[in-house]
BALOBA-1460 file (C-alpha; in Angstrom, 3 decimals):
// residues 149
<rec num="1" residu="m" x="-57.167" y="92.108" z="79.609"/>
<rec num="2" residu="r" x="-56.320" y="91.217" z="83.210"/>
<rec num="3" residu="s" x="-52.767" y="90.283" z="82.245"/>
<rec num="4" residu="r" x="-52.251" y="93.728" z="80.636"/>
<rec num="5" residu="l" x="-53.512" y="95.443" z="83.771"/>
<rec num="6" residu="r" x="-51.231" y="93.315" z="85.940"/>
<rec num="7" residu="a" x="-48.274" y="94.063" z="83.646"/>
<rec num="8" residu="k" x="-48.976" y="97.805" z="83.858"/>
<rec num="9" residu="l" x="-49.307" y="97.663" z="87.642"/>
<rec num="10" residu="a" x="-46.089" y="95.660" z="87.937"/>
<rec num="11" residu="a" x="-44.259" y="98.127" z="85.680"/>
<rec num="12" residu="a" x="-45.582" y="101.061" z="87.725"/>
<rec num="13" residu="a" x="-44.458" y="99.372" z="90.944"/>
<rec num="14" residu="v" x="-40.964" y="98.762" z="89.542"/>
<rec num="15" residu="v" x="-40.693" y="102.402" z="88.397"/>
<rec num="16" residu="a" x="-41.822" y="103.630" z="91.832"/>
<rec num="17" residu="i" x="-39.317" y="101.417" z="93.623"/>
<rec num="18" residu="l" x="-36.462" y="102.493" z="91.345"/>
<rec num="19" residu="a" x="-37.392" y="106.165" z="91.731"/>
<rec num="20" residu="g" x="-37.437" y="105.827" z="95.519"/>
<rec num="21" residu="a" x="-34.122" y="103.995" z="95.563"/>
<rec num="22" residu="s" x="-32.532" y="106.607" z="93.286"/>
<rec num="23" residu="l" x="-33.789" y="109.410" z="95.485"/>
<rec num="24" residu="a" x="-32.474" y="107.716" z="98.626"/>
<rec num="25" residu="l" x="-29.109" y="107.014" z="97.009"/>
<rec num="26" residu="f" x="-28.459" y="110.342" z="95.291"/>
<rec num="27" residu="a" x="-30.295" y="112.914" z="97.391"/>
<rec num="28" residu="p" x="-28.021" y="114.830" z="99.736"/>
<rec num="29" residu="s" x="-28.520" y="113.994" z="103.365"/>
<rec num="30" residu="g" x="-29.590" y="116.673" z="105.793"/>
<rec num="31" residu="p" x="-27.156" y="118.528" z="107.987"/>
<rec num="32" residu="a" x="-25.958" y="116.968" z="111.197"/>
<rec num="33" residu="v" x="-27.859" y="118.014" z="114.287"/>
<rec num="34" residu="a" x="-25.478" y="119.424" z="116.880"/>
<rec num="35" residu="f" x="-25.370" y="118.365" z="120.526"/>
<rec num="36" residu="s" x="-26.043" y="121.233" z="122.919"/>
<rec num="37" residu="s" x="-26.621" y="120.727" z="126.633"/>
<rec num="38" residu="g" x="-25.464" y="122.401" z="129.830"/>
<rec num="39" residu="g" x="-23.632" y="125.065" z="127.829"/>
<rec num="40" residu="l" x="-21.698" y="122.434" z="125.834"/>
<rec num="41" residu="f" x="-21.928" y="122.631" z="122.036"/>
<rec num="42" residu="l" x="-20.525" y="119.931" z="119.703"/>
<rec num="43" residu="d" x="-20.911" y="119.483" z="115.947"/>
<rec num="44" residu="v" x="-19.037" y="117.521" z="113.272"/>
<rec num="45" residu="q" x="-19.689" y="117.328" z="109.533"/>
<rec num="46" residu="v" x="-17.880" y="115.095" z="107.045"/>
<rec num="47" residu="q" x="-16.638" y="116.906" z="103.930"/>
<rec num="48" residu="s" x="-15.934" y="115.504" z="100.481"/>
<rec num="49" residu="p" x="-13.604" y="114.759" z="98.740"/>
<rec num="50" residu="a" x="-11.079" y="112.818" z="100.803"/>
<rec num="51" residu="r" x="-7.486" y="112.351" z="99.642"/>
<rec num="52" residu="l" x="-5.860" y="109.005" z="98.923"/>
<rec num="53" residu="v" x="-2.542" y="108.657" z="100.793"/>
<rec num="54" residu="s" x="0.411" y="106.369" z="100.104"/>
<rec num="55" residu="r" x="-1.177" y="104.287" z="97.362"/>
<rec num="56" residu="g" x="-4.243" y="103.403" z="99.436"/>
<rec num="57" residu="a" x="-2.642" y="102.845" z="102.836"/>
<rec num="58" residu="a" x="-4.690" y="105.720" z="104.271"/>
<rec num="59" residu="v" x="-7.235" y="108.409" z="103.463"/>
<rec num="60" residu="d" x="-7.143" y="112.040" z="104.647"/>
<rec num="61" residu="v" x="-10.708" y="113.035" z="105.579"/>
<rec num="62" residu="t" x="-11.652" y="116.690" z="106.068"/>
<rec num="63" residu="l" x="-14.173" y="117.461" z="108.804"/>
<rec num="64" residu="e" x="-15.898" y="120.684" z="109.810"/>
<rec num="65" residu="v" x="-15.723" y="120.738" z="113.622"/>
<rec num="66" residu="t" x="-17.431" y="123.196" z="115.965"/>
<rec num="67" residu="c" x="-17.163" y="122.904" z="119.734"/>
<rec num="68" residu="n" x="-16.832" y="125.019" z="122.863"/>
<rec num="69" residu="s" x="-15.474" y="122.533" z="125.400"/>
<rec num="70" residu="p" x="-12.814" y="124.132" z="127.614"/>
<rec num="71" residu="f" x="-10.956" y="120.799" z="127.600"/>
<rec num="72" residu="g" x="-10.986" y="120.266" z="123.827"/>
<rec num="73" residu="a" x="-12.707" y="117.372" z="122.131"/>
<rec num="74" residu="d" x="-11.867" y="113.959" z="120.715"/>
<rec num="75" residu="v" x="-12.736" y="113.411" z="117.050"/>
<rec num="76" residu="f" x="-12.915" y="109.962" z="115.436"/>
<rec num="77" residu="v" x="-13.378" y="109.011" z="111.784"/>
<rec num="78" residu="t" x="-13.959" y="105.679" z="110.048"/>
<rec num="79" residu="v" x="-13.938" y="105.087" z="106.300"/>
<rec num="80" residu="t" x="-15.408" y="102.034" z="104.563"/>
<rec num="81" residu="q" x="-15.083" y="101.321" z="100.848"/>
<rec num="82" residu="r" x="-15.834" y="98.393" z="98.580"/>
<rec num="83" residu="s" x="-12.499" y="97.063" z="97.299"/>
<rec num="84" residu="g" x="-12.717" y="94.239" z="94.777"/>
<rec num="85" residu="s" x="-14.554" y="91.363" z="96.408"/>
<rec num="86" residu="g" x="-13.845" y="92.727" z="99.896"/>
<rec num="87" residu="v" x="-14.011" y="95.898" z="101.947"/>
<rec num="88" residu="a" x="-11.294" y="98.448" z="102.733"/>
<rec num="89" residu="q" x="-11.649" y="100.008" z="106.184"/>
<rec num="90" residu="g" x="-9.740" y="102.703" z="108.005"/>
<rec num="91" residu="f" x="-9.790" y="104.537" z="111.313"/>
<rec num="92" residu="g" x="-8.243" y="107.721" z="112.657"/>
<rec num="93" residu="s" x="-8.616" y="110.022" z="115.645"/>
<rec num="94" residu="e" x="-7.321" y="113.303" z="116.937"/>
<rec num="95" residu="q" x="-7.827" y="115.629" z="119.865"/>
<rec num="96" residu="v" x="-8.809" y="119.148" z="118.832"/>
<rec num="97" residu="g" x="-8.986" y="122.459" z="120.633"/>
<rec num="98" residu="c" x="-12.388" y="124.130" z="120.756"/>
<rec num="99" residu="t" x="-12.812" y="127.763" z="119.749"/>
<rec num="100" residu="g" x="-16.593" y="127.928" z="119.485"/>
<rec num="101" residu="s" x="-16.506" y="128.476" z="115.723"/>
<rec num="102" residu="g" x="-16.274" y="126.081" z="112.796"/>
<rec num="103" residu="e" x="-12.813" y="124.817" z="111.894"/>
<rec num="104" residu="q" x="-11.526" y="122.475" z="109.197"/>
<rec num="105" residu="v" x="-9.732" y="119.436" z="110.625"/>
<rec num="106" residu="v" x="-8.012" y="116.771" z="108.510"/>
<rec num="107" residu="i" x="-7.818" y="113.318" z="110.088"/>
<rec num="108" residu="r" x="-5.876" y="110.460" z="108.514"/>
<rec num="109" residu="a" x="-7.797" y="107.172" z="108.522"/>
<rec num="110" residu="h" x="-5.218" y="104.375" z="108.326"/>
<rec num="111" residu="e" x="-6.287" y="101.240" z="106.457"/>
<rec num="112" residu="f" x="-6.542" y="98.043" z="108.457"/>
<rec num="113" residu="g" x="-7.536" y="94.576" z="107.348"/>
<rec num="114" residu="g" x="-5.347" y="94.234" z="104.259"/>
<rec num="115" residu="k" x="-7.445" y="95.873" z="101.518"/>
<rec num="116" residu="p" x="-6.136" y="99.229" z="100.215"/>
<rec num="117" residu="f" x="-8.340" y="102.223" z="99.522"/>
<rec num="118" residu="k" x="-8.771" y="103.328" z="95.910"/>
<rec num="119" residu="q" x="-10.259" y="106.249" z="94.037"/>
<rec num="120" residu="g" x="-14.054" y="106.219" z="94.089"/>
<rec num="121" residu="t" x="-16.872" y="106.481" z="96.583"/>
<rec num="122" residu="a" x="-16.799" y="105.446" z="100.221"/>
<rec num="123" residu="v" x="-18.733" y="105.997" z="103.428"/>
<rec num="124" residu="a" x="-17.095" y="108.179" z="106.083"/>
<rec num="125" residu="s" x="-18.471" y="108.412" z="109.619"/>
<rec num="126" residu="a" x="-17.243" y="110.899" z="112.199"/>
<rec num="127" residu="e" x="-17.880" y="111.418" z="115.903"/>
<rec num="128" residu="i" x="-16.927" y="114.256" z="118.221"/>
<rec num="129" residu="f" x="-16.890" y="113.785" z="121.998"/>
<rec num="130" residu="g" x="-16.316" y="116.483" z="124.593"/>
<rec num="131" residu="c" x="-17.060" y="117.627" z="128.144"/>
<rec num="132" residu="n" x="-17.345" y="120.809" z="130.132"/>
<rec num="133" residu="n" x="-17.651" y="121.235" z="133.903"/>
<rec num="134" residu="v" x="-21.331" y="120.196" z="133.824"/>
<rec num="135" residu="t" x="-21.868" y="117.545" z="131.172"/>
<rec num="136" residu="c" x="-20.365" y="115.400" z="128.427"/>
<rec num="137" residu="g" x="-21.802" y="114.699" z="125.007"/>
<rec num="138" residu="s" x="-21.132" y="113.524" z="121.479"/>
<rec num="139" residu="e" x="-22.380" y="114.094" z="117.957"/>
<rec num="140" residu="t" x="-21.995" y="112.049" z="114.762"/>
<rec num="141" residu="d" x="-22.242" y="112.479" z="111.003"/>
<rec num="142" residu="s" x="-22.022" y="109.961" z="108.166"/>
<rec num="143" residu="e" x="-21.713" y="110.807" z="104.470"/>
<rec num="144" residu="v" x="-20.946" y="109.196" z="101.137"/>
<rec num="145" residu="i" x="-17.682" y="110.791" z="99.991"/>
<rec num="146" residu="d" x="-15.403" y="110.703" z="96.954"/>
<rec num="147" residu="i" x="-11.832" y="109.548" z="97.415"/>
<rec num="148" residu="r" x="-9.385" y="111.225" z="95.030"/>
<rec num="149" residu="r" x="-5.642" y="111.331" z="94.555"/>
């Protein structure tokens, strides 16, 4: 009798853990919280899908960027993907002008480390950094994205 109860409790625990893991893995993450201080506003959001470039040598990542810095802003993106028994990684950056409204920016993350990107899922992280006459700030976003041809 006790062994049946233990088996049921163990099964319930496994189901609860799997349900929680599935929810954490597949639930969409919340929107990025924008930086706003001293009249400076910065926001970056990673968009999916990204585009595979030159047979995996790079990935074009689309970002939604909003900023009002009179000097423009620096935007950085990193992409990490499982590739065989290793990891493919890439980095890209660009300086953007700030208009105060949301704009689509495509940044090419060039592979480094010897493993090419491939079609499938990856993690893309982006950061925007900018200043005005009063203050400087930054904002980040990280999302699971699809890489397609």
